[in-house]
Structure formats: C-alpha cells, structure tokens
C-alpha positions as CSV (number, residue, x, y, z in Angstrom):
1,M,121.0,95.6,128.1
2,I,119.6,95.2,124.6
3,G,119.1,98.0,122.0
4,Y,118.5,98.3,118.2
5,K,120.2,100.2,115.5
6,A,119.0,101.0,111.9
7,T,121.6,101.6,109.2
8,D,121.6,102.0,105.4
9,K,122.0,98.9,103.2
10,D,125.8,99.1,103.6
11,G,125.7,99.0,107.3
12,Y,126.5,102.7,107.8
13,S,124.7,105.0,110.3
14,F,122.3,107.6,108.8
15,S,123.9,110.4,110.9
16,T,127.4,111.8,110.6
17,S,129.9,112.4,113.5
18,E,130.2,116.0,114.5
19,I,133.9,115.6,115.0
20,S,135.2,113.3,112.2
21,R,132.3,114.1,109.8
22,K,132.2,110.3,109.1
23,K,129.4,107.7,109.5
24,V,129.8,104.7,111.8
25,R,129.7,101.3,110.2
26,Y,127.9,98.5,112.0
27,D,128.6,94.7,111.7
28,I,128.7,91.7,114.0
29,G,131.1,92.5,116.9
30,E,132.1,95.5,118.9
31,V,131.5,99.0,117.8
32,S,133.0,102.0,119.6
33,L,134.1,105.6,119.1
34,P,137.3,107.5,120.0
35,E,137.1,109.4,123.2
36,E,137.2,112.7,121.5
37,E,133.9,111.8,119.7
38,L,132.0,111.2,123.0
39,D,130.1,113.7,125.1
40,R,130.4,112.5,128.7
41,K,129.1,115.8,130.2
42,S,125.6,115.7,128.8
43,K,123.1,113.2,130.2
44,G,120.7,113.7,127.4
45,E,119.7,111.0,124.8
46,C,121.0,113.2,121.9
47,G,124.6,114.2,121.5
48,R,127.9,112.6,120.6
49,G,128.0,108.9,121.1
50,L,126.4,105.7,119.7
51,H,122.6,105.9,119.6
52,L,120.4,102.8,120.1
53,A,116.6,102.5,120.1
54,K,115.1,100.6,123.1
55,E,112.5,98.9,120.8
56,L,113.0,97.8,117.3
57,H,110.0,99.8,115.9
58,T,111.5,103.0,117.4
59,C,114.2,102.7,114.7
60,F,111.6,103.6,112.1
61,N,111.6,107.2,113.4
62,Y,115.2,107.7,112.4
63,L,115.4,106.4,108.9
64,Q,115.3,109.8,107.2
65,D,114.3,109.2,103.6
66,T,115.0,105.4,103.6
67,P,111.9,103.1,103.3
68,I,111.5,100.8,106.2
69,W,112.2,97.7,104.1
70,D,115.4,99.2,102.6
71,A,117.2,99.7,105.9
72,R,119.1,97.1,107.9
73,Y,118.5,96.5,111.6
74,W,120.9,95.3,114.2
75,E,120.3,93.9,117.7
76,C,123.0,95.1,120.1
77,E,123.9,94.7,123.7
78,Y,125.5,97.3,125.9
79,D,126.7,97.7,129.5
80,T,125.0,100.2,131.8
81,D,128.4,101.5,132.7
82,D,128.8,102.7,129.1
83,V,125.6,104.7,129.0
84,L,126.2,108.4,128.3
85,G,122.6,109.5,128.2
86,E,119.1,108.1,128.1
87,G,115.5,109.1,127.1
88,D,112.2,107.3,126.9
89,D,112.8,105.5,123.7
90,K,116.5,105.6,123.0
91,V,119.9,105.4,124.7
92,R,123.4,106.9,124.0
93,V,126.4,104.8,124.7
94,S,130.2,104.9,124.3
95,K,130.4,101.4,122.9
96,L,128.3,98.4,122.1
97,N,128.4,94.9,120.8
98,V,126.3,93.9,117.7
99,I,124.8,90.5,118.3
100,K,122.9,89.8,115.1
101,E,121.1,91.4,112.2
102,V,117.3,91.3,112.5
103,S,114.4,92.0,110.1
104,Y,111.9,94.9,110.3
105,M,109.3,92.1,110.3
106,D,110.5,91.2,113.8
107,V,108.7,94.2,115.4
108,K,106.2,93.3,118.1
109,L,103.3,95.4,116.9
110,P,99.7,94.4,116.0
111,N,98.7,93.7,112.4
112,K,102.2,94.4,111.2
113,E,101.6,92.7,107.8
114,R,98.7,95.0,107.1
115,V,100.6,98.1,108.3
116,F,103.6,97.4,106.0
117,D,101.3,96.7,103.1
118,N,99.6,100.0,103.5
119,I,102.9,101.9,104.0
120,R,104.1,100.4,100.7
121,Y,100.8,101.6,99.1
122,A,101.3,105.1,100.6
123,M,104.8,105.2,99.2
124,K,103.3,105.1,95.7
125,M,102.8,108.8,96.2
126,K,106.5,109.0,95.1
127,E,105.3,107.9,91.7
128,Q,102.3,110.1,91.5
129,N,102.6,113.0,89.1
130,F,99.1,114.4,89.3
131,T,98.9,115.0,85.6
132,T,95.6,113.1,85.2
133,Y,92.6,112.4,87.4
134,D,89.8,109.9,87.7
135,K,86.5,111.6,88.7
136,D,84.7,108.4,89.6
137,V,87.6,107.3,92.0
138,I,87.7,110.7,93.6
139,V,84.0,110.7,94.3
140,S,83.8,107.2,95.6
141,S,86.8,107.5,97.8
142,T,85.7,110.9,99.1
143,L,82.3,109.5,100.1
144,E,83.9,106.5,101.7
145,A,86.2,108.7,103.7
146,V,83.3,110.7,104.9
147,R,81.3,107.5,105.8
148,R,84.2,106.3,107.9
149,T,84.6,109.6,109.6
150,C,80.9,109.7,110.6
151,A,81.1,106.1,111.8
152,L,83.4,107.3,114.6
153,D,81.2,110.1,115.8
154,K,80.2,109.3,119.4
155,E,77.1,111.4,119.1
156,G,75.9,109.7,115.9
157,R,76.1,112.9,113.7
158,N,76.4,112.7,110.0
159,L,77.8,114.7,107.2
160,D,75.3,114.8,104.3
161,V,77.3,115.3,101.1
162,T,75.2,116.7,98.3
163,C,78.1,117.6,95.9
164,V,81.7,116.9,95.3
165,R,83.5,119.9,94.0
166,L,86.8,119.4,92.1
167,H,89.0,122.5,92.4
168,S,91.9,123.5,90.0
169,I,94.9,124.9,91.8
170,D,94.0,128.5,90.8
171,D,90.4,128.1,91.8
172,W,91.4,126.6,95.1
173,D,93.8,129.5,95.8
174,S,91.0,132.0,95.4
175,V,88.5,130.2,97.6
176,R,90.6,128.4,100.2
177,Y,90.0,130.9,103.0
178,S,86.2,130.9,102.7
179,V,86.2,127.1,102.5
180,W,88.5,126.9,105.5
181,D,86.0,128.9,107.6
182,S,83.1,126.6,106.7
183,V,84.6,123.2,106.6
184,R,83.7,121.0,109.5
185,A,87.1,120.0,110.9
186,S,85.7,117.0,112.7
187,V,82.4,115.3,113.5
188,G,83.6,114.3,117.0
189,D,86.6,114.1,119.3
190,S,87.6,110.7,117.9
191,V,87.8,112.2,114.5
192,R,89.5,115.4,115.5
193,Y,92.6,113.5,116.7
194,S,92.8,111.2,113.8
195,V,96.2,110.8,112.1
196,W,94.5,111.8,108.9
197,D,93.8,115.3,110.1
198,S,97.5,115.9,110.1
199,V,97.8,114.5,106.6
200,R,94.9,116.7,105.4
201,Y,96.4,119.9,106.8
202,S,99.9,119.2,105.7
203,V,98.7,118.5,102.2
204,W,96.6,121.7,102.2
205,D,99.6,123.8,103.3
206,S,101.7,122.3,100.5
207,V,99.1,122.8,97.8
208,R,98.2,126.4,98.7
209,Y,101.9,127.5,98.5
210,S,102.7,125.5,95.4
211,V,102.5,126.4,91.7
212,R,101.1,123.9,89.3
213,D,104.4,122.4,88.2
214,S,105.6,121.7,91.7
215,V,102.4,120.4,93.3
216,R,103.3,116.7,92.7
217,Y,106.5,117.0,94.7
218,S,105.1,118.9,97.7
219,V,102.0,116.7,98.0
220,R,104.1,113.6,97.6
221,D,106.5,114.6,100.4
222,S,103.8,115.8,102.8
223,V,101.8,112.6,102.6
224,R,104.9,110.4,102.8
225,Y,106.2,112.0,105.9
226,S,102.8,112.2,107.7
227,V,102.1,108.5,106.9
228,R,105.6,107.5,108.1
229,D,105.3,109.3,111.4
230,S,101.7,108.3,112.4
231,V,100.6,105.3,110.5
232,W,100.8,103.0,113.5
233,A,98.1,105.0,115.3
234,S,95.6,104.4,112.5
235,I,96.2,101.3,110.4
236,I,95.9,99.0,113.4
237,M,92.3,100.0,113.9
238,N,89.3,98.4,112.3
239,D,88.2,99.5,108.8
240,D,85.7,102.1,109.8
241,A,88.3,103.8,112.1
242,N,90.9,103.9,109.4
243,H,90.3,107.0,107.3
244,G,93.6,106.6,105.5
245,I,92.8,104.0,102.8
246,P,90.1,105.9,101.0
247,M,92.1,109.1,101.2
248,L,95.1,107.4,99.7
249,D,92.9,105.9,97.0
250,C,91.7,109.4,96.2
251,M,95.3,110.7,95.9
252,I,97.1,107.7,94.3
253,L,94.3,106.4,92.0
254,G,92.1,109.4,91.6
255,G,94.6,112.2,91.5
256,G,92.8,114.5,93.9
257,I,93.4,115.6,97.5
258,F,90.2,115.5,99.6
259,Y,90.1,118.5,101.9
260,G,86.8,118.4,103.8
261,V,83.0,118.9,103.8
262,D,81.6,122.4,104.3
263,D,78.4,123.5,106.0
264,D,76.5,123.3,102.7
265,G,77.3,119.7,102.2
266,I,79.9,120.3,99.5
267,A,83.0,118.0,99.7
268,H,86.0,119.9,98.5
269,V,88.8,118.1,96.5
270,I,91.9,119.7,95.1
271,V,92.7,118.3,91.6
272,P,96.1,119.6,90.3
273,A,95.4,118.1,86.8
274,L,92.3,120.2,86.4
275,K,93.3,123.1,84.2
276,K,91.1,125.9,85.5
277,G,88.0,126.7,87.5
278,H,86.1,124.0,89.3
279,E,83.8,121.1,88.4
280,D,80.8,120.0,90.5
281,V,79.6,116.4,90.7
282,V,76.1,116.7,92.1
283,L,74.9,113.6,94.0
C-alpha cells in the first residue's frame, strides 16, 4: 500500500513521540519504531505509531506552522499486516519503507498552480503590520467582494452599497453588536457556506478581543489558518465564486478587514491604523 509523509526540511516528523520525546527522521529506506512506542490495542488512526496520509494533499493538514513549500514530502509503502489503525484520510503503521521524495506540486488537485499562487499571496499577512491603510484599495476591494457575493445568489438578490464605513478599533468595539445584528450574513445558501465566511468571523473575533498594538498578530494568524484549512474549497472555483481575492487585497494592500453590509447599505470595514472614530466614504 502507498502512503505519504510530510516532514520538516531536515526530514524530521512534526510531532514528537509520547514515549521517547523525540521526532522520527525520514529518508529513503525502512523507518520503524521500537515496540514500546507502538499502541497495538487502539484501532484508531491517531495514537502511537507512524502516521501516513492516504493522499499527498492530506499532508497539508498536518504541517503546523510550516508553509506548504517549505516542507518535504515522502512517498512510502507499507504492508497491511503492519497497520495499527486507520481512518478516512490517514493510516497508522508500525513500520514503513520510504520509496522516494516527492514535491508538493505532485498533488492531483485542480488548478494547483493558481491555488499555490494564492496561498503565497495570503501568507503575506505575516508581513502585514496594519500601521497604514489605503482608502481607495479598501473601497474597491470591498465593492468587488460584494459584487462576487451577489453573483452567487440563486435568487438574483443584490446588496446595494451606499457607503463604506472605516472603523477604528475603539469605534468598532463600541458598535460591533449593533452592526452584528443588522449585517446580512449571506445573500443566499451558496454564500452562507463560503470558505470566506469562516475567515470573516475568525478575523472579527480576533479584532474585537485585541488591543491596538496586538491587532496585526491576531488578524495575521486568523487569516493564515483559515486560508490554509479551506482554500481548496474556494480557489478552484471561477472568479465570481472566489470571494477570497478581493478580501485579501483589502487586508494585504488596503490595511482593512471587510466585515459585511448592513440593512442600510453600509459596508463596514475595520481599519486598525485609523486612530479614532470612523470615516465614511459615500458612494
């Protein structure tokens, strides 16, 4: 049977053994663990043993903080008699044989070049400090995100944006609950289940509990993890179905976090670099 393993750049596993407190090193050839480090009683996919993904792209779920392109990937073979536990997407074995090293670009997923390009773009959130903002970029990217959202509505409804309101952190903290009650969470079922709903809510949670000096870190981490976990569900769609790009433009280039459009047609954007109060851009 064939499985795949992701390691750090030195070939070491990301997880540490519960018994020896050491990481396992992978290279061409056989890899095994001492008997005392194996759990033969449990049949679950998690537990003591060597873990392999059934598909190469499943490895991306277990990279922790390592970017996809900075990890190493190994194609391995194992015998069914050595299986200790198994799940839908990974298997736990007592020993395996590393056949060869492979590239993350070997994944069999649609539009992978576009996906990886956009993941790299999203990772620029790590460099964003939110000390400045570009009002024109915020407005244009917000309107484009709304346009794409409406393009998915099966009933042909539309959000008429009459104003883009830029909130400082203090201002947002004072109005967030009233805005929350009036924001249209989605225009249709296809939008409600968009990957970018999860990004918006995670960003909002981070901003509302953050002080000004720590906003750039909490926003950066929220977006990075949400993008990493769900990007495949969105980026492979056509442009109108992909909300992510204009929202990333808003954050990376504009310095603002688009929250949503309320019942009065006001699009709300959180701008950490805005010192106080709010600023309205009337359209």
